[in-house]
C-alpha positions in Angstrom: 80.6 66.6 193.4 80.2 64.0 190.8 78.2 64.8 187.7 75.8 62.2 186.3 76.9 60.7 183.0 74.8 62.0 180.1 72.3 59.5 178.9 72.5 60.6 175.3 75.4 61.8 173.1 75.3 65.5 172.2 76.7 64.7 168.7 74.4 62.6 166.6 77.1 61.0 164.4 76.1 58.2 162.1 77.4 54.9 163.1 79.0 52.5 160.6 76.8 49.5 160.1 78.3 46.1 159.8 78.2 46.3 156.1 80.9 49.0 156.3 78.7 51.7 154.5 77.5 54.8 156.3 73.8 55.6 155.6 73.4 58.7 153.6 77.1 58.9 152.5 78.2 58.0 149.0 81.7 56.7 148.5 83.8 57.6 145.4 85.7 55.1 143.5 89.4 54.9 144.2 89.9 54.4 140.5 91.3 57.8 139.4 91.8 57.0 135.7 88.6 55.8 134.0 89.7 54.0 130.8 86.4 54.8 129.1 87.0 58.6 129.3 89.1 60.4 126.7 92.5 61.8 127.9 92.5 65.4 128.9 93.9 67.9 126.4 97.6 68.9 126.8 98.1 71.9 129.0 100.2 74.9 128.0 103.0 73.5 130.1 103.5 70.8 127.5 104.0 73.3 124.7 107.7 74.1 125.5 108.5 70.4 125.5 106.9 69.9 122.1 108.6 73.0 120.7 111.9 71.7 121.8 111.2 68.3 120.2 110.1 69.8 116.9 113.2 72.0 116.8 115.6 69.1 117.4 113.8 66.4 115.4 114.2 66.0 111.7 110.9 66.5 109.8 111.0 63.0 108.4 111.5 61.5 111.8 108.5 63.2 113.5 106.1 60.4 112.8 108.3 57.9 114.6 108.5 60.1 117.7 106.1 58.7 120.3 105.7 62.0 122.2 104.8 64.0 119.1 102.3 61.4 117.9 100.7 61.3 121.4 100.5 65.1 121.3 98.6 65.0 118.1 96.2 62.3 119.2 95.3 63.9 122.5 94.1 66.3 120.7 95.7 69.7 121.3 93.5 72.8 121.6 93.6 75.5 118.8 95.2 78.0 121.2 97.9 75.5 122.1 98.7 75.0 118.4 98.8 78.8 117.9 101.2 79.2 120.8 103.3 76.3 119.8 103.7 77.4 116.1 104.6 80.9 117.2 107.6 79.6 119.1 109.2 77.5 116.3 111.4 80.3 115.2 111.2 80.2 111.4 108.6 80.0 108.7 110.2 76.8 107.4 109.9 75.0 110.7 106.3 76.3 111.1 105.3 75.0 107.7 106.9 71.6 108.4 104.9 71.3 111.6 101.8 72.4 109.8 102.2 69.7 107.1 103.0 67.1 109.8 100.0 68.2 111.9 97.6 68.2 108.9 98.7 64.9 107.6 99.1 62.8 110.8 96.6 64.3 113.3 93.2 62.8 113.9 90.1 64.3 112.3 89.1 65.7 115.7 92.5 67.4 116.0 92.6 69.0 112.6 89.4 71.0 113.0 89.0 74.2 110.9 89.8 76.4 113.9 93.0 74.4 114.6 94.2 74.8 111.0 93.2 78.5 110.9 95.1 79.4 114.0 98.2 77.3 113.1 98.3 79.0 109.7 97.9 82.4 111.3 101.0 81.8 113.4 102.9 80.9 110.1 101.9 84.3 108.7 103.0 86.1 111.9 106.3 84.4 111.7 106.8 85.4 108.0 106.0 89.0 109.0 108.7 88.9 111.7 111.4 87.7 109.3 113.5 90.7 108.1 113.2 90.3 104.3 112.4 92.8 101.6 110.0 90.4 99.8 107.6 89.9 102.8 104.5 91.0 100.8 105.2 88.5 98.0 106.0 85.8 100.5 102.8 86.4 102.3 100.9 86.2 99.0 102.5 82.8 98.3 101.4 81.6 101.7 97.9 82.9 101.1 97.8 81.0 97.7 99.0 77.9 99.6 96.1 78.2 102.1 93.6 78.9 99.3 94.7 75.8 97.3 94.6 73.7 100.5 91.2 75.0 101.4 92.5 76.3 104.7 90.1 78.9 106.2 91.6 82.2 107.2 91.1 83.5 110.7 90.0 87.1 111.0 93.4 88.1 112.4 95.2 86.4 109.5 93.0 88.1 107.0 93.5 91.5 108.6 97.3 90.9 108.7 97.3 90.1 105.0 95.0 92.9 103.9 97.0 95.5 105.9 100.3 94.2 104.5 99.1 94.2 100.9 97.5 97.7 101.3 100.8 99.2 102.5 102.6 97.5 99.6 99.9 98.9 97.2 99.0 95.3 96.1 95.4 96.0 95.2 94.5 92.8 93.4 96.0 90.7 96.3 94.0 92.7 98.9 90.8 92.1 96.9 91.6 88.4 96.6 92.0 88.0 100.4 88.7 90.0 101.1 86.8 87.9 98.6 88.1 84.7 100.2 86.3 85.5 103.5 82.7 84.5 104.1 80.2 87.2 105.1 80.4 86.3 108.8 84.2 86.9 108.8 83.9 90.4 107.2 83.6 92.2 110.5 84.2 95.9 111.2 88.0 95.5 111.6 88.4 93.6 108.3 86.2 96.0 106.3 88.0 99.1 107.8 91.4 97.6 107.0 90.4 96.8 103.4 88.8 100.2 102.7 91.8 102.1 104.3 94.2 100.2 102.1 92.2 101.2 99.0 92.3 104.9 100.1 96.1 104.7 100.8 96.6 103.3 97.3 94.7 106.2 95.9 93.1 103.8 93.5 90.9 105.2 90.8 88.6 102.2 91.1 87.8 102.9 94.7 84.1 102.9 94.2 84.2 99.7 92.2 86.3 98.0 94.9 83.8 99.0 97.6 80.8 97.7 95.7 78.9 95.3 97.7 80.8 95.6 101.0 79.1 96.4 104.3 79.9 99.9 105.5 80.1 100.6 109.2 80.2 104.0 110.9 83.8 103.4 111.9 84.7 102.6 108.3 83.7 106.1 107.3 85.7 107.7 110.1 88.8 105.7 109.1 88.5 106.5 105.4 88.0 110.2 106.1 91.0 110.3 108.4 93.1 108.6 105.8 92.0 111.0 103.1 92.5 114.0 105.4 96.1 113.0 106.2 97.2 111.8 102.8 94.9 112.9 100.0 95.0 116.6 100.3 98.8 116.6 100.1 99.4 114.0 97.3 96.1 114.6 95.4 95.8 110.8 95.0 92.0 110.9 94.5 90.1 113.5 92.6 87.3 115.4 94.2 84.8 113.5 92.0 86.1 110.2 93.4 86.0 111.5 97.0 82.4 112.6 96.5 81.5 109.3 94.9 83.0 107.4 97.9 81.1 109.5 100.4 77.8 109.1 98.5 78.3 105.3 98.9 78.5 105.8 102.6 75.3 107.8 102.6 73.6 105.1 100.5 74.4 102.6 103.3 72.9 104.9 105.9 76.4 106.0 107.2 76.5 109.8 107.4 79.2 112.3 108.3 78.9 114.0 111.7 78.7 117.7 111.7 82.5 118.2 112.3 83.5 116.0 109.3 80.8 117.5 107.1 81.9 121.1 107.9 85.6 120.2 107.3 85.0 118.6 103.9 82.7 121.3 102.7 85.2 124.0 103.7 88.0 122.1 102.0 86.0 121.7 98.8 85.2 125.5 98.8 88.8 126.5 99.4 89.8 124.3 96.5 87.5 126.4 94.3 84.9 123.6 94.1 81.9 125.1 95.6 79.7 123.2 93.2 81.1 119.9 94.6 80.5 121.1 98.1 76.9 122.0 97.1 76.3 118.6 95.7 77.8 116.8 98.8 75.6 118.7 101.2 72.5 118.1 99.0 73.3 114.4 98.5 73.5 114.0 102.3 70.1 115.8 102.7 68.5 113.7 99.9 69.6 110.4 101.4 68.4 111.2 104.9 71.4 112.8 106.7 70.9 115.2 109.6 72.6 118.6 109.1 73.3 121.4 111.5 73.9 125.2 110.9 77.7 124.9 110.8 77.6 122.8 107.6 75.5 125.4 105.9 77.8 128.1 107.3 80.8 126.5 105.6 79.1 126.5 102.3 77.7 130.0 102.7 81.3 131.2 103.3 82.5 129.6 100.1 79.6 131.0 98.1 80.1 134.4 99.6 83.8 134.4 98.4 82.5 133.7 94.9 79.8 136.4 95.3 77.1 133.8 94.4 74.3 135.5 96.3 71.6 133.6 94.3 72.7 130.3 95.7 73.2 131.9 99.2 69.6 132.9 99.1 68.5 129.4 98.0 70.5 127.9 100.8 68.9 130.1 103.4 65.5 129.2 102.1 66.4 125.5 102.4 67.5 126.0 105.9 64.1 127.5 106.7 62.3 124.5 105.0 64.4 122.0 106.9 63.8 123.9 110.1 67.5 124.4 110.7 67.9 127.6 112.7 70.6 130.1 111.5 73.0 131.0 114.3 75.0 134.2 114.9 77.8 132.9 112.6 75.2 132.5 109.8 74.1 136.1 110.0 77.7 137.3 110.4 78.7 135.5 107.1 75.7 137.1 105.2 76.3 140.6 106.6 80.0 140.4 106.0 79.8 139.4 102.3 76.9 141.7 101.6 78.8 144.7 103.0 81.9 143.7 101.0 79.8 143.8 97.8 78.4 147.2 98.8 74.9 145.8 99.3 74.3 147.7 102.5 70.5 147.8 102.3 70.3 144.0 102.1 72.7 143.6 104.9 70.5 145.8 107.1 
């Protein structure tokens, strides 16, 4: 049986008109390279080639090397420059490239971020070189950047402050910190700066911290540093520690109950119940929230000194602040009253 031929095609495909253009379809130009568009930035695959050229080309001949000049005029991205400078192998080579880049690149290439990241890589290279004078060399590089008005990246500033802190170079740490604008002084930078001051055990800690922004993590780092180092070496007096903590309180950064209890107990065991008393009351005065355990630590210290007058005052303050005494609180009171043969009061 022979089927009848369909009178209409099932596929409604557009037919090409005589003009050669299909209705509803736009044709793209076969011109792949538009001369009016800027060339694309170099990819990371170009970095090894440029590194090889820089290592084998004399510094004075770089400007006559067409590949290097083309690389600078592309322009390279800041991350490409960071990666490239890290691979040059020495501070000397990195500085030569930095000077070449800064002098011969276009204004678009030598943006502040490009200069910052390139200089950061120079500092990293200087840190890797095994020399005893690394801190002084880093300070020379920092002075070079400052004189050349090269902005520091946050990572570069942190690297410098950490190195100077470990080398106990207080003035240098302060110089780096002061060079940063307020937007660059983030939590990590401030924490690094404050920790360095605590490590140095500087007697001008409060002065150094004047005007800085204090973060919750800053207090935690500082207390950890004091706990590990200060109680062994006695690098800071109790008065200085109290002053530092009060600065945190004034910025609205308070100790949690664990830290507060630890410090009050340490002060009391060092025979400084008066300092522990002041610390607890400074925290209350400036708006800190306290729990029974902090009062218990101070009550224990006062009990060992048989200062029942202050113990009674502290209990009254707990009542006023609506801080409920717990089993430990009553245990401390009963224990010290019994040891002092004040059985009636204990009952």
